[in-house]
C-alpha positions as CSV (number, residue, x, y, z in Angstrom):
1,M,124.6,100.8,80.5
2,K,127.2,101.2,83.3
3,T,124.3,101.6,85.8
4,R,123.0,98.1,85.0
5,A,126.5,96.6,85.7
6,F,126.5,98.4,89.0
7,L,123.1,97.1,90.2
8,P,123.8,93.4,90.8
9,P,126.8,94.0,93.2
10,L,124.8,96.7,95.0
11,L,121.8,94.4,95.3
12,C,124.1,91.6,96.8
13,L,125.6,94.1,99.2
14,L,122.1,95.2,100.4
15,I,120.9,91.7,100.8
16,T,124.0,90.7,102.8
17,L,123.7,93.8,105.1
18,G,120.0,93.2,105.6
19,G,120.7,89.6,106.7
20,C,123.4,90.7,109.1
21,A,121.1,93.4,110.6
22,G,118.8,90.7,111.9
23,L,121.5,88.7,113.6
24,G,121.9,91.2,116.5
25,S,118.3,90.8,117.6
26,S,118.4,87.0,117.8
27,L,121.8,86.5,119.4
28,E,122.3,87.3,123.1
29,G,125.5,88.2,124.7
30,P,126.3,86.6,128.1
31,P,124.7,88.2,131.2
32,S,126.8,90.5,133.2
33,Q,128.2,89.3,136.5
34,A,125.8,91.8,138.3
35,A,122.8,90.2,136.5
36,Q,124.0,86.7,137.4
37,D,124.4,87.8,141.0
38,A,120.9,89.4,141.0
39,L,119.4,86.1,139.7
40,A,121.3,84.1,142.2
41,E,119.8,86.4,144.9
42,V,116.3,85.9,143.6
43,K,116.8,82.1,143.5
44,Q,118.1,82.1,147.1
45,Q,115.1,84.3,148.2
46,Y,112.7,81.9,146.4
47,A,114.3,78.8,148.0
48,A,114.0,80.4,151.4
49,G,110.3,81.2,150.9
50,Q,110.8,84.9,150.8
51,Y,108.3,85.5,148.0
52,G,107.8,89.2,148.7
53,S,111.5,89.7,148.3
54,V,111.5,87.8,145.0
55,I,108.7,90.0,143.7
56,R,110.5,93.2,144.8
57,T,114.0,92.2,143.7
58,V,112.8,91.3,140.2
59,A,110.7,94.4,139.9
60,T,113.4,96.8,141.0
61,S,116.6,95.3,139.7
62,G,118.2,97.3,136.8
63,D,120.7,94.4,136.3
64,I,117.9,92.0,135.7
65,A,116.0,94.4,133.4
66,A,119.1,94.9,131.3
67,A,120.0,91.2,131.2
68,P,119.7,89.0,128.2
69,K,116.2,87.6,127.5
70,S,116.9,84.1,128.9
71,L,118.0,85.5,132.3
72,R,115.0,87.9,132.4
73,I,112.6,85.0,131.7
74,E,114.1,82.9,134.4
75,A,113.7,85.8,136.9
76,Y,110.2,86.6,135.7
77,K,109.1,83.0,136.1
78,L,110.2,83.0,139.8
79,Q,108.4,86.3,140.2
80,A,105.2,84.8,138.6
81,F,105.4,81.8,140.9
82,S,105.9,84.1,143.9
83,Y,102.8,86.1,142.9
84,C,100.8,82.9,142.7
85,V,102.0,81.7,146.1
86,R,101.1,85.1,147.6
87,N,97.6,84.7,146.0
88,Y,98.0,87.5,143.5
89,A,96.6,85.5,140.5
90,Q,96.2,88.5,138.2
91,L,99.8,89.7,138.7
92,C,101.0,86.1,138.3
93,E,99.1,85.9,135.0
94,D,100.4,89.3,133.9
95,T,104.0,88.1,134.5
96,F,103.4,85.0,132.5
97,V,102.0,87.1,129.6
98,R,105.2,89.2,129.9
99,I,107.3,86.1,129.5
100,L,105.2,84.9,126.5
101,Q,105.7,88.3,124.9
102,L,109.5,87.8,125.2
103,D,109.3,84.2,124.0
104,S,106.1,82.9,122.5
105,A,107.5,79.3,122.6
106,F,108.0,79.4,126.4
107,V,106.4,76.5,128.3
108,L,106.5,75.4,131.9
109,A,108.3,72.1,132.7
110,P,105.8,69.3,133.2
111,N,106.1,69.4,137.0
112,E,105.6,73.2,136.9
113,A,102.6,73.0,134.5
114,G,100.9,70.6,136.8
115,H,101.2,72.8,139.9
116,P,97.7,73.6,141.3
117,Q,98.4,77.3,141.8
118,W,100.3,78.5,138.7
119,G,99.5,75.7,136.2
120,P,96.0,77.0,135.5
121,V,97.2,80.6,135.7
122,F,99.8,79.9,133.0
123,K,97.1,78.3,130.8
124,S,95.1,81.5,131.2
125,A,98.1,83.6,130.3
126,Q,98.7,81.5,127.1
127,A,95.1,82.0,126.1
128,R,95.4,85.7,126.7
129,A,98.6,85.9,124.7
130,G,96.9,84.1,121.9
131,R,98.8,80.8,122.2
């Protein structure tokens, strides 16, 4: 009899804790200053047409790899664009697939989607990712 009285509060506690457990995976903390600096470097390299440097920096930066998803996606997008500009279409597509694995709702801006080099590659990546 006492066991039955104990079950509803226990069930409420488990449901509450289960709901809280999912919050950590959907909420991102702010990026570290080092990650922000690394992304700023990537943006500067991209703007200067240093596409090889963009590719290398994104691939080797521990700060970017450990950054929140939104910052990683921004860096990976510039890396994908750089692969496309350097005529590495497969690596460009692979990077877009990587982005779509992180965020299945990711889309390019209209001006980016219409780009002759990476627009079609992104569509291929979407098909490959099952979108």
